[in-house]
C-alpha positions as CSV (number, residue, x, y, z in Angstrom):
1,M,117.0,100.3,103.5
2,T,115.7,103.3,101.7
3,Q,112.9,105.2,103.5
4,H,110.4,106.4,101.5
5,N,107.9,109.4,101.5
6,P,104.3,107.8,101.6
7,L,103.1,111.4,100.4
8,A,105.5,111.4,97.1
9,C,104.3,109.1,94.8
10,I,102.4,108.4,91.8
11,L,98.2,108.9,91.8
12,P,96.6,107.8,88.9
13,P,94.3,109.5,87.1
14,Y,91.0,108.6,89.5
15,V,91.9,108.5,92.8
16,A,92.8,112.4,92.6
17,E,89.5,112.9,90.7
18,K,87.6,111.6,93.5
19,V,89.8,113.8,96.1
20,V,88.8,116.9,93.8
21,Q,84.7,115.5,94.4
22,N,85.2,115.1,97.7
23,G,88.2,115.8,99.4
24,T,88.8,118.5,102.3
25,P,89.5,122.2,101.0
26,T,93.2,122.1,101.3
27,Q,93.0,117.9,99.5
28,K,90.6,119.4,96.1
29,E,93.9,122.1,96.0
30,W,96.2,118.9,96.9
31,A,94.7,116.9,93.8
32,Q,93.8,119.7,91.3
33,K,97.6,120.6,91.1
34,T,98.0,117.0,90.8
35,I,95.7,116.9,87.9
36,L,97.2,119.7,86.7
37,E,100.8,118.6,86.6
38,S,100.7,115.7,84.9
39,G,98.4,116.8,82.4
40,K,101.2,118.7,81.2
41,L,103.8,115.9,82.1
42,R,101.3,113.9,79.4
43,G,102.0,116.5,77.0
44,Q,105.8,116.5,77.3
45,R,106.2,113.1,77.3
46,A,104.0,112.6,73.9
47,A,106.2,115.6,72.6
48,A,109.5,113.9,73.7
49,A,107.2,110.3,71.7
50,D,107.2,112.2,68.4
51,L,110.9,113.4,68.3
52,T,111.3,109.8,68.5
53,S,108.9,107.7,66.5
54,R,110.6,110.1,63.8
55,G,113.9,108.7,64.5
56,E,116.0,111.7,65.6
57,R,117.4,108.6,67.7
58,L,117.9,106.4,65.5
59,G,120.8,103.5,65.4
60,A,122.4,105.3,69.6
61,P,125.2,102.3,70.1
62,A,124.5,102.1,73.5
63,R,123.2,103.4,76.7
64,D,122.1,106.3,77.9
65,C,120.3,107.2,81.1
66,N,120.1,110.2,83.1
67,V,118.9,111.3,86.2
68,Y,118.5,115.6,86.8
69,D,117.0,116.8,89.8
70,A,114.4,119.3,89.7
71,Q,114.6,120.6,92.5
72,T,111.6,121.6,94.8
73,G,110.3,122.5,91.0
74,T,108.1,121.8,87.8
75,N,110.9,122.6,85.1
76,L,111.9,119.2,83.5
77,P,113.9,117.9,83.8
78,G,115.9,119.7,85.8
79,V,119.3,119.8,86.5
80,K,122.0,116.5,86.0
81,V,122.8,115.6,88.4
82,R,123.7,111.3,86.8
83,G,124.9,110.6,83.7
84,E,126.4,107.3,82.0
85,G,129.5,106.7,83.5
86,A,129.7,108.6,86.3
87,P,129.9,107.6,90.1
88,P,126.7,106.5,92.5
89,V,126.4,110.0,94.3
90,N,126.1,108.3,97.0
91,N,124.6,111.0,99.9
92,P,122.2,109.7,102.4
93,N,120.0,112.6,102.2
94,L,119.3,112.1,98.5
95,P,119.0,108.6,97.8
96,D,116.9,109.1,94.9
97,I,119.0,110.0,92.2
98,D,121.5,106.0,92.8
99,E,118.0,104.7,92.9
100,A,116.7,106.3,89.8
101,F,119.5,105.1,87.7
102,D,119.7,102.1,89.0
103,G,115.7,101.7,87.7
104,A,116.5,103.0,84.5
105,T,119.8,101.0,83.6
106,A,118.0,98.1,84.8
107,T,115.4,99.1,82.8
108,Y,117.6,98.7,79.3
109,D,119.5,95.7,80.9
110,F,116.4,94.3,80.7
111,Y,114.6,95.0,77.5
112,K,118.1,95.0,75.8
113,T,118.8,91.2,77.6
114,H,115.3,89.8,77.4
115,Y,113.9,91.6,74.2
116,N,117.2,92.6,72.2
117,R,115.9,96.2,71.9
118,N,118.0,99.2,71.6
119,S,116.8,100.4,74.9
120,I,112.2,100.6,75.0
121,D,111.2,102.1,71.8
122,D,114.4,99.7,69.9
123,R,115.7,102.9,68.9
124,G,117.6,103.8,71.9
125,M,115.5,106.9,73.2
126,A,117.5,107.5,76.4
127,L,116.2,106.9,79.4
128,V,115.3,110.9,81.8
129,S,114.3,110.3,85.8
130,T,113.7,113.4,87.0
131,V,113.8,113.7,91.7
132,N,112.6,115.6,93.9
133,Y,109.7,117.1,91.4
134,G,107.5,119.6,93.1
135,L,108.4,118.6,96.5
136,N,108.2,121.3,99.5
């Protein structure tokens, strides 16, 4: 069973805002950084969605799942560490890579099996995951 670091998680914006209001100085600093990084990521997702909505990947014939490693940085997507056709990494020190890939392929397969969709947008959108983002 994989052990997860409870500090490396998704923090809802309203929680981060409460921490900025009520936290210790260190907590406030982390919450402010989280809010800023979340804003950057939302902008990048919006730009990617715009490309997809214009049909750049229309008719992509196959599943396209890729995992990148940000190597504790914040530049996305990071270094590609696994993609379609590559074997599992099977590194006990880096379980997130295989978990992210398995999650992305399960997502693609779910949409294909249950909704007969070509990825989540039905246009063959690549499912890109990044691990080790901004971790110390």
